[in-house]
C-alpha positions in Angstrom: 23.3 65.7 -49.1 22.5 63.1 -51.6 18.7 63.1 -50.5 18.8 66.9 -50.8 19.5 66.8 -54.7 17.2 64.0 -55.2 14.2 66.1 -53.6 15.4 69.2 -55.1 15.2 67.5 -58.9 11.4 66.1 -57.6 10.4 69.6 -56.6 11.3 71.1 -60.2 9.4 68.4 -62.0 6.2 69.0 -59.8 6.8 72.7 -60.3 7.0 72.2 -64.0 3.8 70.1 -64.1 1.8 72.5 -61.9 3.1 75.6 -63.6 1.8 74.1 -66.9 -1.5 72.9 -65.5 -2.1 76.6 -64.1 -1.0 78.3 -67.2 -3.8 76.2 -69.3 -6.3 76.7 -66.8 -6.1 80.6 -66.2 -4.0 81.9 -69.0 -1.4 83.3 -66.9 1.9 82.1 -65.7 1.8 84.2 -62.2 1.0 80.8 -60.6 4.0 79.3 -61.8 6.1 81.9 -60.2 4.5 81.3 -57.1 5.0 77.5 -57.6 8.6 78.1 -58.3 8.6 80.3 -55.2 7.2 77.6 -53.2 10.0 75.2 -54.7 13.0 77.4 -54.0 11.5 77.8 -50.0 11.3 74.2 -49.9 14.7 73.6 -51.3 16.1 76.5 -48.9 14.2 74.7 -45.8 15.9 71.5 -46.7 19.3 73.2 -47.0 19.1 74.9 -43.8 18.4 71.4 -42.0 20.9 69.5 -43.6 23.5 72.4 -42.5 21.8 72.1 -38.9 22.3 68.3 -39.1 26.1 68.7 -40.1 26.5 71.3 -37.6 25.2 68.9 -34.7 27.0 65.9 -36.1 30.3 68.2 -35.8 29.4 69.1 -32.5 29.1 65.1 -31.5 32.1 64.5 -33.4 34.2 67.3 -31.5 32.7 66.2 -28.2 33.6 62.5 -29.1 37.2 63.5 -30.2 37.3 65.5 -26.7 36.1 62.5 -24.8 38.8 60.5 -26.6 41.9 62.7 -25.8 40.9 62.8 -22.0 40.2 59.1 -21.7 41.9 57.2 -24.4 45.7 56.1 -24.5 47.4 57.4 -27.5 48.2 54.4 -30.0 51.9 53.2 -29.4 54.3 53.2 -32.3 56.5 50.6 -30.4 55.7 47.5 -28.2 57.8 49.2 -25.6 56.4 52.6 -25.8 54.4 52.1 -22.8 56.9 50.0 -20.8 58.4 51.8 -17.9 61.8 50.4 -16.5 62.8 50.7 -12.5 65.9 52.7 -12.2 66.6 52.2 -8.8 69.4 50.8 -6.4 67.2 47.9 -5.1 63.3 48.4 -5.5 60.7 51.1 -5.5 57.5 50.7 -3.5 54.1 50.7 -5.8 51.4 52.3 -3.6 47.8 52.3 -3.6 47.6 56.2 -4.0 49.9 58.7 -5.6 51.4 59.7 -2.1 54.4 58.1 0.1 52.1 57.7 2.9 49.8 55.2 1.3 49.8 51.5 1.5 52.5 49.8 -0.3 51.1 47.2 -2.6 54.3 45.5 -3.8 57.9 46.2 -4.8 59.4 47.2 -8.3 62.9 45.8 -8.4 65.5 47.7 -10.4 65.3 46.8 -14.3 62.0 45.3 -13.6 59.1 46.4 -16.0 55.7 47.9 -15.5 53.0 48.8 -18.1 52.3 52.9 -17.7 48.7 53.4 -17.8 48.2 57.1 -17.0 50.5 60.2 -15.7 48.9 62.1 -12.6 50.3 65.2 -10.4 49.9 64.8 -6.4 49.3 67.9 -4.2 53.0 68.8 -4.1 53.3 68.9 -8.1 55.2 65.8 -8.3 54.5 63.4 -10.9 53.3 59.8 -10.3 52.7 57.0 -13.0 49.6 54.8 -12.7 51.1 51.4 -13.7 50.3 47.4 -13.6 53.1 45.1 -13.2 52.8 41.3 -12.6 49.9 40.7 -10.2 50.2 44.2 -9.1 47.8 46.1 -10.7 46.6 50.0 -10.8 49.3 51.0 -8.5 51.2 54.5 -8.3 55.0 54.8 -8.5 56.7 58.2 -8.7 57.9 59.1 -11.9 61.5 59.9 -11.3 62.3 56.2 -10.2 60.6 54.9 -13.7 62.2 55.4 -17.4 59.3 55.4 -20.0 59.8 54.9 -23.5 63.2 53.8 -23.7 62.9 51.1 -26.2 66.9 50.3 -26.1 66.6 49.8 -22.2 63.3 47.7 -22.4 65.1 45.2 -25.1 68.1 45.3 -23.0 66.3 44.2 -19.7 64.0 42.0 -21.4 64.6 38.1 -22.5 63.1 36.6 -25.8 62.6 33.0 -25.3 61.9 29.9 -27.9 60.2 27.0 -26.2 60.3 23.6 -28.2 56.8 22.3 -28.9 58.0 19.0 -30.7 59.7 15.6 -29.0 63.3 16.5 -30.4 64.0 19.8 -32.4 67.2 19.8 -34.3 69.2 23.2 -34.3 70.7 23.8 -37.3 73.9 25.5 -38.5 71.9 27.9 -40.9 68.5 28.7 -41.5 67.3 25.8 -43.6 66.2 21.8 -43.3 69.3 21.3 -45.6 71.9 22.9 -42.9 73.7 20.5 -40.8 72.5 19.9 -37.3 74.7 21.8 -34.6 72.7 20.2 -31.4 69.2 18.9 -30.5 66.6 20.1 -27.9 64.1 18.1 -25.8 60.4 19.2 -25.9 59.9 21.9 -23.2 63.3 23.3 -23.4 64.0 27.1 -23.5 66.5 28.8 -25.2 67.3 32.5 -26.0 66.5 34.3 -29.2 68.9 36.5 -30.4 67.5 37.2 -33.9 64.5 36.5 -35.8 64.2 35.9 -39.6 60.6 35.9 -39.7 60.1 36.2 -43.0 61.7 33.0 -43.5 60.2 31.4 -40.5 63.7 30.8 -38.5 65.2 32.1 -35.3 68.5 32.4 -34.0 69.1 31.0 -30.9 71.7 30.4 -28.4 73.0 26.8 -27.1 75.7 25.3 -25.5 77.6 24.6 -28.9 77.2 28.0 -30.2 74.4 30.1 -31.8 72.1 28.1 -34.4 68.9 28.3 -36.0 65.3 26.6 -35.4 62.3 26.6 -37.4 59.4 28.9 -35.9 57.3 26.0 -36.7 58.3 24.0 -34.0 58.8 26.9 -31.3 56.5 29.4 -29.6 58.1 32.8 -29.1 57.5 34.9 -25.6 59.2 38.2 -24.4 59.7 38.1 -20.5 60.5 41.0 -18.2 61.0 40.9 -14.5 57.7 42.2 -13.1 56.6 43.6 -9.4 56.2 41.2 -6.6 53.2 41.9 -4.3 53.3 41.8 -0.9 51.4 38.3 -0.5 53.9 36.9 -3.2 56.9 38.2 -1.3 55.8 36.6 2.0 55.0 33.4 0.2 58.3 33.0 -1.5 60.2 34.0 1.5 58.3 31.3 3.3 58.8 28.7 0.4 62.7 29.3 0.4 63.1 29.0 4.2 61.2 25.8 3.7 63.3 24.9 0.9 66.7 25.5 2.7 65.6 23.6 5.9 64.4 20.6 3.5 67.8 20.8 1.8 69.9 21.0 4.7 68.1 18.1 6.6 68.4 15.9 3.3 72.2 17.0 3.3 72.3 16.1 7.0 71.1 12.6 6.6 73.3 12.0 3.4 76.2 12.9 5.5 75.2 10.8 8.4 75.0 8.3 5.8 78.2 8.7 4.5 79.9 8.9 7.8 78.2 5.5 8.7 79.5 3.8 5.7 83.0 5.0 6.4 82.7 4.1 9.9 82.1 0.6 9.2 84.8 0.6 6.6 87.3 1.7 9.0 86.1 -0.8 11.6 86.6 -3.4 9.2 89.9 -2.2 8.3 90.9 -2.1 12.1 89.6 -5.9 12.6 91.7 -7.1 9.5 94.7 -5.2 10.8 94.3 -6.8 14.2 93.8 -10.4 12.2 96.8 -9.6 10.6 98.8 -8.8 13.9 97.7 -12.1 15.5 98.8 -14.0 12.4 102.1 -12.4 12.3 102.6 -13.3 15.9 101.6 -16.9 15.2 103.6 -17.1 12.6 106.6 -15.8 14.3 105.9 -18.3 17.5 105.5 -21.1 14.8 109.0 -20.1 13.5 110.4 -20.2 16.8 109.0 -23.4 17.9 109.8 -25.2 14.6 113.6 -24.0 14.9 113.4 -25.2 18.7 112.5 -28.9 17.7 114.1 -29.1 14.5 116.2 -32.3 14.9 117.5 -32.7 11.4 119.2 -30.0 9.5 117.0 -31.0 6.3 113.7 -31.1 8.4 114.9 -27.7 10.1 115.2 -25.7 6.8 112.3 -26.9 5.6 110.4 -25.7 8.7 112.7 -22.5 8.8 111.7 -21.8 5.2 107.8 -22.4 5.8 107.8 -20.0 8.8 109.5 -17.3 6.7 107.2 -17.7 3.6 104.1 -17.6 6.4 105.8 -14.7 7.9 106.2 -12.8 4.5 102.8 -13.3 3.5 101.2 -12.2 6.8 103.6 -9.3 6.6 102.5 -8.3 3.2 99.0 -8.8 4.1 99.0 -6.3 6.9 100.7 -3.9 4.9 97.7 -4.1 2.5 95.2 -4.0 5.4 96.8 -1.0 6.8 97.2 0.8 3.6 93.5 0.2 3.0 92.8 1.6 6.8 94.8 4.8 6.2 92.9 5.5 2.6 89.6 4.9 4.6 90.8 7.6 7.1 91.9 9.8 4.5 88.9 9.6 2.9 86.8 10.4 6.1 89.4 13.3 6.8 88.3 14.7 3.4 84.8 14.6 4.2 85.4 16.2 7.6 87.5 19.2 6.1 84.2 19.9 3.6 83.5 23.6 4.5 79.8 23.6 3.1 77.1 21.1 1.9 77.7 23.0 -1.3 81.1 21.9 -1.6 80.4 18.5 -0.7 78.4 18.4 -3.9 81.2 19.6 -6.1 83.4 17.4 -4.3 81.3 14.5 -5.5 80.3 15.7 -8.8 84.2 16.1 -9.5 84.6 11.9 -9.3 82.7 12.1 -12.9 84.9 14.5 -14.7 85.9 12.9 -18.0 83.0 10.6 -18.3 80.7 11.0 -21.7 77.8 13.4 -22.7 74.8 11.5 -23.6 71.6 13.3 -24.9 68.7 12.6 -22.6 70.8 10.6 -20.3 71.4 10.7 -16.3 74.2 8.2 -15.8 77.2 9.8 -14.1 79.2 7.1 -15.5 77.9 5.9 -18.6 77.0 9.3 -19.6 74.3 12.1 -19.2 73.4 15.5 -20.5 73.6 18.9 -18.7 70.3 18.8 -16.7 70.6 14.9 -16.0 74.2 15.2 -14.7 73.1 18.1 -12.1 70.0 15.9 -11.3 71.9 13.0 -10.6 74.7 14.6 -8.4 72.0 16.1 -6.4 70.1 12.9 -6.1 73.2 11.5 -4.4 72.5 14.0 -1.5 68.5 13.5 -1.4 67.7 16.2 -3.6 65.0 15.3 -6.4 65.4 18.0 -9.2 63.7 18.1 -12.5 65.8 16.9 -15.8 65.1 20.0 -17.7 67.6 22.9 -17.8 64.8 25.4 -18.3 62.8 24.1 -15.2 66.1 24.0 -13.2 65.8 27.9 -13.2 63.1 27.5 -10.6 64.5 25.3 -8.2 66.0 26.5 -4.6 66.2 30.1 -4.5 67.9 32.8 -6.5 71.0 34.5 -5.7 73.1 37.0 -7.4 76.5 36.5 -9.4 78.4 38.4 -6.5 77.0 36.1 -3.9 77.4 32.7 -6.0 79.0 29.9 -3.8 80.1 26.1 -4.6 77.3 24.0 -5.3 75.1 26.7 -7.0 73.2 25.5 -9.8 74.2 27.7 -13.0 71.5 28.3 -15.9 72.0 29.6 -19.5 70.3 29.4 -22.4 69.7 25.9 -23.3 72.2 24.6 -20.5 72.8 24.3 -16.8 75.9 23.4 -14.6 77.2 23.4 -11.2 79.4 26.2 -9.8 82.6 24.6 -8.4 84.4 27.8 -6.9 87.1 29.6 -8.3 84.9 31.3 -11.1 84.7 27.8 -12.8 81.7 25.8 -13.8 81.4 21.9 -13.8 79.0 20.6 -16.3 78.2 18.1 -18.8 79.1 20.2 -21.8 78.6 18.5 -25.0 78.9 15.0 -26.9 82.6 16.2 -28.0 83.6 17.3 -24.7 81.7 15.5 -21.8 81.8 16.2 -18.3 84.3 19.0 -17.7 85.4 22.1 -16.0 84.8 25.4 -17.7 86.3 29.0 -16.7 85.1 31.7 -16.5 81.5 31.0 -15.3 80.6 33.9 -17.5 81.7 32.5 -20.4 78.1 32.6 -21.5 75.2 34.9 -20.5 73.9 33.6 -17.2 69.9 33.6 -16.9 69.7 32.6 -13.2 71.6 30.9 -10.3 69.9 28.8 -7.9 70.9 27.8 -4.7 69.8 24.4 -2.9 71.3 24.3 0.2 
């Protein structure tokens, strides 16, 4: 449009000059009118050209808008706007086509999330969503099984984590470096974020010692959903879990046999000691009898009798002690025999260390261990190698639900871990102030995962 007005002014100037020239040369201004008419015609031609261009541009713009409406996803007003959450009893299949007859590519379990890409309608008029979740991409699921755009639900089924990126991170009682230290977290540890003071660069997180604050400078933040499991992933998981169960059972059996062998040797030693004591007692009685028969003088007889009594008494006390030791060894063996499961054996062993100290970074069951060090060292006694990290322990063994929990299962919390002891009770290295202890109920904090080794 700017070019049009520039050209118009140029035409007027040219018209003035030409009109003047013609007027001087011919003594008439008729030609000037012709020139002005030509100028007007040029201006009209340019105006029509611009209008045509605008109309063409509008058509292009409208076509582009139509294309956007057809193919582009509208901008989300929330990060959860295009998140769909499965609402089913167990799982719903993700399929290759919008049909229940098509191939199942994976499973979306209850409260798992998927990104909704498109809504389609099948031949029967039923709605399906085109979704992606985990490694399952561009799959279809019936719309009736998915809740979309429910931000409260999406927030409720997701977990926001802060991962420590420094060697040791202080968790403080208030958001600021001047606040007192609540506890410490090692590098790589995950804790659940409950609130964000992003304008100040601090996050409120959950620890065993309670809610505290960490600086955003030393953590990375992520939001996790449970996602779909492909057919291949399900097969690999089941095979891995079965292999881990067999390996754990073999290790537990080997540890059980080793304990039984130690107890057998102890019982055998106690039996031999008892036999030796009996022989000593018989020898003492025989010596006493012989000494009494051979005594000639009263003083000598009394001395011999006193010696025999002393020997008999000492031998009897020794026999009683050895018998008691043998009984204790047998009772210990009976206790192991009565163990109902390998998991219960883990609890029985861990119980020996109740009352021992909590030491940050430690793994000694007697001198001090932290929560993951306690779990690691207890299972190490059964031939099982586990990581010294509460977040890493969320991936060992295989997962079970709270309704399926059994003694010996590993219970994972935000920045903490322990061993389920049965009767709704947790056995764990709690904190520096309480050490290794029992806590009930096991749901005293939000449980992130339950993992089973045996």
